[in-house]
TORPA-4810 file (N, C-alpha, C, O; in nm, 3 decimals):
<nodes>
NODE_1_19.680_-11.018_22.650_19.751_-10.891_22.659_19.717_-10.827_22.794_19.601_-10.828_22.835_M
NODE_2_19.814_-10.774_22.860_19.794_-10.708_22.988_19.742_-10.567_22.965_19.780_-10.502_22.868_L
NODE_3_19.656_-10.517_23.055_19.607_-10.380_23.041_19.716_-10.279_23.078_19.811_-10.311_23.149_P
NODE_4_19.700_-10.159_23.028_19.794_-10.052_23.062_19.778_-10.017_23.209_19.668_-10.025_23.264_A
NODE_5_19.887_-9.978_23.272_19.882_-9.937_23.411_19.948_-9.800_23.423_20.066_-9.784_23.392_Q
NODE_6_19.870_-9.703_23.468_19.929_-9.571_23.490_20.023_-9.582_23.609_19.994_-9.651_23.706_A
NODE_7_20.134_-9.513_23.600_20.232_-9.518_23.708_20.252_-9.379_23.765_20.228_-9.279_23.697_T
NODE_8_20.295_-9.373_23.889_20.322_-9.243_23.947_20.448_-9.186_23.883_20.544_-9.259_23.860_S
NODE_9_20.447_-9.057_23.854_20.563_-8.997_23.788_20.693_-9.018_23.865_20.798_-9.042_23.805_P
NODE_10_20.689_-9.008_23.997_20.811_-9.023_24.076_20.870_-9.164_24.063_20.992_-9.180_24.059_A
NODE_11_20.784_-9.263_24.056_20.830_-9.402_24.050_20.891_-9.437_23.915_20.982_-9.520_23.910_A
NODE_12_20.845_-9.377_23.809_20.887_-9.419_23.676_20.978_-9.320_23.602_21.052_-9.360_23.513_S
NODE_13_20.973_-9.194_23.638_21.054_-9.096_23.566_21.202_-9.128_23.576_21.278_-9.094_23.485_E
NODE_14_21.244_-9.192_23.685_21.384_-9.229_23.699_21.424_-9.332_23.594_21.539_-9.335_23.551_D
NODE_15_21.330_-9.416_23.551_21.357_-9.520_23.452_21.345_-9.467_23.309_21.400_-9.527_23.217_K
NODE_16_21.274_-9.357_23.290_21.254_-9.300_23.158_21.380_-9.224_23.115_21.435_-9.144_23.192_A
NODE_17_21.426_-9.249_22.993_21.542_-9.177_22.941_21.499_-9.054_22.862_21.578_-8.961_22.841_K
NODE_18_21.374_-9.054_22.818_21.316_-8.940_22.747_21.228_-8.868_22.847_21.147_-8.932_22.915_I
NODE_19_21.239_-8.734_22.860_21.152_-8.664_22.954_21.019_-8.629_22.887_21.005_-8.639_22.766_D
NODE_20_20.922_-8.589_22.968_20.786_-8.562_22.921_20.786_-8.454_22.811_20.714_-8.466_22.713_M
NODE_21_20.866_-8.351_22.828_20.872_-8.243_22.730_20.918_-8.293_22.593_20.860_-8.258_22.491_S
NODE_22_21.022_-8.374_22.592_21.074_-8.429_22.467_20.971_-8.524_22.404_20.951_-8.523_22.283_H
NODE_23_20.907_-8.605_22.488_20.804_-8.697_22.439_20.686_-8.621_22.378_20.629_-8.665_22.278_A
NODE_24_20.650_-8.507_22.438_20.543_-8.422_22.381_20.580_-8.378_22.239_20.498_-8.385_22.148_R
NODE_25_20.703_-8.332_22.223_20.748_-8.287_22.090_20.740_-8.400_21.987_20.696_-8.378_21.874_D
NODE_26_20.781_-8.520_22.027_20.776_-8.636_21.937_20.632_-8.668_21.900_20.601_-8.693_21.783_I
NODE_27_20.543_-8.667_21.999_20.402_-8.698_21.975_20.337_-8.596_21.882_20.260_-8.632_21.793_A
NODE_28_20.368_-8.470_21.902_20.309_-8.365_21.819_20.362_-8.367_21.676_20.292_-8.322_21.585_L
NODE_29_20.482_-8.418_21.655_20.533_-8.436_21.519_20.459_-8.550_21.451_20.433_-8.544_21.330_K
NODE_30_20.425_-8.655_21.528_20.352_-8.770_21.473_20.207_-8.733_21.441_20.152_-8.778_21.340_A
NODE_31_20.146_-8.650_21.526_20.007_-8.608_21.505_19.991_-8.466_21.558_19.967_-8.448_21.678_Y
NODE_32_20.004_-8.366_21.472_19.993_-8.226_21.516_19.853_-8.195_21.572_19.753_-8.245_21.520_P
NODE_33_19.848_-8.115_21.675_19.722_-8.074_21.735_19.747_-8.021_21.875_19.853_-7.967_21.905_G
NODE_34_19.647_-8.037_21.961_19.655_-7.990_22.099_19.648_-8.110_22.193_19.556_-8.192_22.184_K
NODE_35_19.745_-8.120_22.283_19.745_-8.228_22.381_19.641_-8.196_22.489_19.646_-8.090_22.551_I
NODE_36_19.548_-8.290_22.510_19.443_-8.271_22.610_19.459_-8.365_22.729_19.396_-8.345_22.833_V
NODE_37_19.543_-8.467_22.715_19.569_-8.559_22.825_19.707_-8.621_22.804_19.745_-8.651_22.691_K
NODE_38_19.780_-8.640_22.912_19.911_-8.704_22.903_19.936_-8.784_23.030_19.894_-8.746_23.139_E
NODE_39_20.007_-8.895_23.013_20.044_-8.976_23.128_20.162_-9.065_23.094_20.190_-9.094_22.977_E
NODE_40_20.231_-9.107_23.197_20.339_-9.205_23.185_20.281_-9.336_23.234_20.227_-9.342_23.345_L
NODE_41_20.291_-9.442_23.153_20.227_-9.568_23.189_20.313_-9.687_23.150_20.401_-9.679_23.065_E
NODE_42_20.285_-9.798_23.216_20.346_-9.926_23.179_20.247_-9.996_23.088_20.129_-10.008_23.121_R
NODE_43_20.296_-10.041_22.973_20.211_-10.106_22.875_20.298_-10.196_22.788_20.410_-10.157_22.755_K
NODE_44_20.251_-10.314_22.751_20.331_-10.403_22.667_20.374_-10.335_22.536_20.302_-10.252_22.482_P
NODE_45_20.492_-10.371_22.489_20.545_-10.314_22.365_20.659_-10.219_22.395_20.658_-10.149_22.496_G
NODE_46_20.757_-10.217_22.308_20.873_-10.131_22.328_20.943_-10.168_22.459_20.959_-10.286_22.490_G
NODE_47_20.983_-10.068_22.535_21.052_-10.092_22.661_20.955_-10.126_22.774_20.998_-10.164_22.883_S
NODE_48_20.826_-10.111_22.749_20.725_-10.137_22.852_20.685_-10.013_22.929_20.589_-10.017_23.007_G
NODE_49_20.757_-9.904_22.909_20.725_-9.777_22.974_20.704_-9.674_22.865_20.792_-9.652_22.782_L
NODE_50_20.587_-9.610_22.864_20.559_-9.515_22.756_20.481_-9.394_22.806_20.409_-9.400_22.906_R
NODE_51_20.498_-9.286_22.733_20.415_-9.169_22.752_20.296_-9.185_22.658_20.312_-9.223_22.542_Y
NODE_52_20.178_-9.155_22.709_20.058_-9.164_22.628_19.995_-9.025_22.622_19.975_-8.960_22.725_S
NODE_53_19.964_-8.980_22.501_19.907_-8.847_22.480_19.777_-8.858_22.403_19.770_-8.931_22.303_F
NODE_54_19.673_-8.788_22.447_19.552_-8.770_22.367_19.566_-8.634_22.301_19.579_-8.531_22.368_D
NODE_55_19.564_-8.635_22.168_19.585_-8.512_22.091_19.463_-8.487_22.004_19.419_-8.576_21.930_I
NODE_56_19.408_-8.367_22.013_19.293_-8.332_21.930_19.337_-8.239_21.818_19.428_-8.158_21.833_T
NODE_57_19.269_-8.254_21.706_19.286_-8.163_21.593_19.145_-8.125_21.549_19.047_-8.161_21.614_S
NODE_58_19.135_-8.052_21.439_19.004_-8.012_21.388_18.919_-8.133_21.348_18.796_-8.125_21.349_A
NODE_59_18.983_-8.243_21.314_18.911_-8.359_21.262_18.881_-8.467_21.366_18.774_-8.528_21.360_K
NODE_60_18.971_-8.493_21.460_18.954_-8.607_21.550_19.047_-8.598_21.670_19.129_-8.506_21.681_A
NODE_61_19.033_-8.695_21.759_19.125_-8.711_21.872_19.201_-8.841_21.851_19.141_-8.944_21.816_T
NODE_62_19.331_-8.838_21.871_19.414_-8.956_21.855_19.497_-8.978_21.980_19.532_-8.883_22.051_H
NODE_63_19.527_-9.105_22.008_19.618_-9.139_22.115_19.753_-9.171_22.052_19.762_-9.252_21.960_E
NODE_64_19.856_-9.107_22.103_19.990_-9.130_22.054_20.074_-9.181_22.171_20.080_-9.118_22.276_V
NODE_65_20.138_-9.297_22.151_20.225_-9.355_22.252_20.370_-9.339_22.212_20.408_-9.370_22.099_G
NODE_66_20.452_-9.290_22.304_20.594_-9.268_22.280_20.674_-9.347_22.383_20.655_-9.329_22.504_V
NODE_67_20.764_-9.433_22.336_20.847_-9.513_22.426_20.932_-9.419_22.512_21.001_-9.332_22.460_D
NODE_68_20.926_-9.438_22.644_20.996_-9.350_22.737_21.146_-9.376_22.742_21.220_-9.297_22.801_A
NODE_69_21.192_-9.484_22.682_21.334_-9.515_22.679_21.398_-9.473_22.547_21.506_-9.414_22.546_T
NODE_70_21.331_-9.504_22.435_21.391_-9.480_22.303_21.336_-9.358_22.230_21.402_-9.306_22.140_T
NODE_71_21.217_-9.311_22.268_21.155_-9.200_22.197_21.080_-9.244_22.071_21.030_-9.159_21.997_G
NODE_72_21.072_-9.374_22.047_21.004_-9.426_21.929_20.852_-9.414_21.945_20.798_-9.438_22.054_E
NODE_73_20.783_-9.377_21.836_20.637_-9.374_21.837_20.590_-9.520_21.830_20.618_-9.591_21.734_V
NODE_74_20.518_-9.562_21.934_20.472_-9.701_21.942_20.328_-9.717_21.897_20.289_-9.825_21.853_L
NODE_75_20.251_-9.612_21.907_20.108_-9.623_21.877_20.056_-9.489_21.829_20.093_-9.384_21.880_E
NODE_76_19.970_-9.496_21.729_19.897_-9.379_21.682_19.758_-9.430_21.646_19.737_-9.484_21.538_L
NODE_77_19.665_-9.412_21.739_19.532_-9.470_21.721_19.426_-9.361_21.725_19.438_-9.263_21.798_A
NODE_78_19.320_-9.381_21.646_19.207_-9.289_21.644_19.123_-9.304_21.768_19.139_-9.399_21.845_G
NODE_79_19.033_-9.211_21.789_18.950_-9.205_21.908_18.872_-9.335_21.932_18.851_-9.374_22.047_R
NODE_80_18.830_-9.399_21.828_18.753_-9.522_21.843_18.842_-9.644_21.852_18.795_-9.757_21.843_R
NODE_81_18.973_-9.622_21.871_19.065_-9.732_21.891_19.118_-9.792_21.761_19.195_-9.889_21.765_G
NODE_82_19.079_-9.737_21.647_19.129_-9.788_21.520_19.276_-9.752_21.509_19.313_-9.635_21.507_R
NODE_83_19.360_-9.853_21.504_19.503_-9.830_21.501_19.543_-9.783_21.362_19.516_-9.850_21.262_R
NODE_84_19.607_-9.669_21.356_19.654_-9.613_21.229_19.796_-9.653_21.201_19.836_-9.668_21.085_L
NODE_85_19.874_-9.670_21.306_20.016_-9.696_21.289_20.065_-9.766_21.415_20.033_-9.724_21.526_K
NODE_86_20.143_-9.870_21.398_20.197_-9.938_21.515_20.339_-9.985_21.484_20.366_-10.039_21.377_H
NODE_87_20.426_-9.964_21.578_20.564_-10.010_21.565_20.597_-10.094_21.687_20.542_-10.072_21.795_R
NODE_88_20.687_-10.190_21.669_20.730_-10.272_21.783_20.810_-10.195_21.881_20.854_-10.250_21.982_R
</nodes>
């Protein structure tokens, strides 16, 4: 598996059909809380371009990945990397 690669917003936003604001809304519906980190990155799965959000709640921090082309939630993993939910 290839590692995730953060991309510059200018280089990738043109390829993203979902904007960061819309992706935030999708991520917060999947895991309500406060976003403490966000980035647009290339990572295997889905279209290959995704927004990644670290979201904290009273209980834990989770990483939520949202496909930048389709808006599909691709990943919802706990802080220790335990995958809670994964979609192709």
